[in-house]
C-alpha positions as CSV (number, residue, x, y, z in Angstrom):
1,M,105.5,107.0,101.4
2,V,103.0,105.2,99.0
3,A,103.9,103.6,95.6
4,P,101.8,101.2,93.7
5,G,102.7,97.3,93.3
6,F,103.5,94.5,95.4
7,V,105.9,94.2,98.7
8,D,104.5,95.8,101.9
9,V,107.4,97.2,104.3
10,Q,105.8,98.1,107.7
11,I,107.7,99.7,110.0
12,N,107.4,98.7,113.7
13,G,107.1,101.6,116.2
14,G,108.0,103.9,113.2
15,G,104.8,104.0,111.1
16,G,104.2,102.6,107.8
17,V,105.6,102.7,104.2
18,L,103.5,100.6,101.6
19,F,106.0,99.8,98.5
20,N,104.8,97.7,95.6
21,D,106.3,97.5,92.1
22,A,105.5,100.2,89.8
23,P,107.4,101.2,86.8
24,T,108.7,104.7,88.2
25,P,112.7,104.6,88.6
26,H,112.6,105.7,92.1
27,T,110.3,102.8,94.0
28,P,113.1,100.2,94.2
29,A,115.6,102.6,95.5
30,R,112.9,104.3,98.2
31,R,112.1,100.4,98.9
32,A,116.1,99.0,99.5
33,E,116.7,102.5,101.3
34,A,113.4,102.2,103.7
35,A,114.7,98.6,104.9
36,R,118.2,100.0,105.5
37,V,117.5,103.5,107.1
38,R,114.8,102.2,109.6
39,G,117.2,100.2,111.6
40,D,116.7,96.4,112.2
41,R,112.8,96.1,112.5
42,P,111.2,96.4,109.1
43,F,109.1,93.6,108.3
44,L,107.3,92.9,105.1
45,V,104.0,91.7,105.1
46,T,102.0,90.3,101.7
47,D,98.2,90.1,101.1
48,A,98.5,86.4,99.7
49,M,95.1,85.7,98.6
50,A,93.4,83.4,96.8
51,T,94.7,83.5,93.4
52,L,98.2,82.8,95.0
53,G,99.4,78.8,94.6
54,S,95.9,78.5,93.0
55,D,94.7,78.5,89.9
56,L,92.0,81.0,90.3
57,D,91.8,84.2,88.4
58,A,88.9,85.2,90.1
59,F,87.6,84.9,93.5
60,D,84.9,87.2,95.9
61,L,85.9,89.4,98.7
62,F,83.1,90.2,101.4
63,G,80.9,90.6,98.9
64,M,83.4,92.4,95.9
65,P,84.3,90.5,92.7
66,V,88.3,90.4,92.7
67,R,89.8,89.6,89.6
68,L,93.7,88.9,88.5
69,A,94.7,91.4,85.8
70,G,98.4,92.1,84.6
71,G,99.6,90.8,88.2
72,R,97.7,93.0,89.9
73,L,94.3,91.6,92.3
74,V,91.5,94.4,91.3
75,S,87.8,95.2,91.8
76,P,85.2,95.5,89.0
77,E,86.3,99.4,89.1
78,G,89.9,98.7,88.0
79,T,91.2,99.7,91.7
80,L,94.2,97.6,93.5
81,A,92.2,95.2,95.7
82,G,95.6,93.0,96.5
83,A,98.7,91.7,95.1
84,P,99.4,87.9,94.4
85,L,102.7,87.7,96.9
86,A,104.1,85.1,98.3
87,M,106.4,85.9,101.6
88,D,109.5,84.2,100.0
89,A,109.1,86.3,96.9
90,A,109.2,89.0,98.9
91,A,112.2,88.3,100.6
92,R,113.9,87.4,97.4
93,R,112.7,91.1,96.0
94,M,114.4,92.5,99.1
95,V,117.4,90.8,98.8
96,A,117.7,91.5,94.7
97,L,117.5,95.0,96.0
98,G,120.4,94.9,97.9
99,V,119.2,94.1,101.2
100,A,121.7,91.3,103.5
101,E,119.6,88.1,103.1
102,A,119.7,87.7,106.8
103,K,117.9,91.1,107.1
104,A,115.3,90.2,104.1
105,L,114.5,86.8,106.1
106,D,114.5,88.9,109.7
107,M,112.2,91.0,108.0
108,A,109.8,88.3,106.7
109,S,109.7,86.0,109.7
110,G,111.7,87.5,112.5
111,W,110.6,90.4,113.6
112,P,106.6,89.7,112.7
113,A,107.3,86.7,115.2
114,R,109.0,88.5,118.0
115,A,106.1,91.2,117.3
116,A,103.5,88.7,118.2
117,G,104.7,86.0,120.4
118,P,107.5,84.4,122.6
119,D,110.8,85.3,122.6
120,G,112.9,82.6,119.8
121,L,109.9,82.2,116.9
122,G,110.7,83.1,113.8
123,R,114.0,81.7,113.4
124,I,115.2,78.6,111.6
125,V,118.0,77.2,114.6
126,A,119.4,74.1,114.9
127,G,117.4,71.6,117.6
128,G,114.2,74.4,117.2
129,G,111.0,73.3,117.4
130,P,108.1,73.5,115.9
131,C,105.4,76.4,116.9
132,S,102.4,77.0,114.9
133,P,99.6,79.4,115.9
134,A,97.1,76.5,117.4
135,S,100.1,75.1,119.8
136,R,101.6,78.9,120.5
137,P,99.6,79.2,124.3
138,T,101.8,76.2,125.3
139,C,104.6,76.6,122.9
140,T,108.1,76.8,124.2
141,P,110.7,77.3,121.6
142,R,113.8,75.5,122.0
143,R,116.7,77.6,122.0
């Protein structure tokens, strides 16, 4: 399933689904349904390119000029080159589409962390310790 826009949902072990905010009536419903139906393993990804959190409206991506136009990052030919979407905004969009807040947060941090590293990462819990990519080899999450 592919639709133009801003939110990516990658289903771990079940193939990928790329969604974004296309002006079509079925896209939001498909996006929310994919998150609900595919079980506990979908996760969100975002391009989070150079324009995010900056005053930039254009940048170079491996030799290709990319510019921000109409809420999309596009190549000189006008083809989609990325999205200026932050992870917190992706999670909020899922909640707005009817996905439970806890599941949307797990999609944004829990499942990606479980896929990438030691058990216990990607959660906010009382007494939980910091763990960063730099400390990952020696990181031991607190329980």
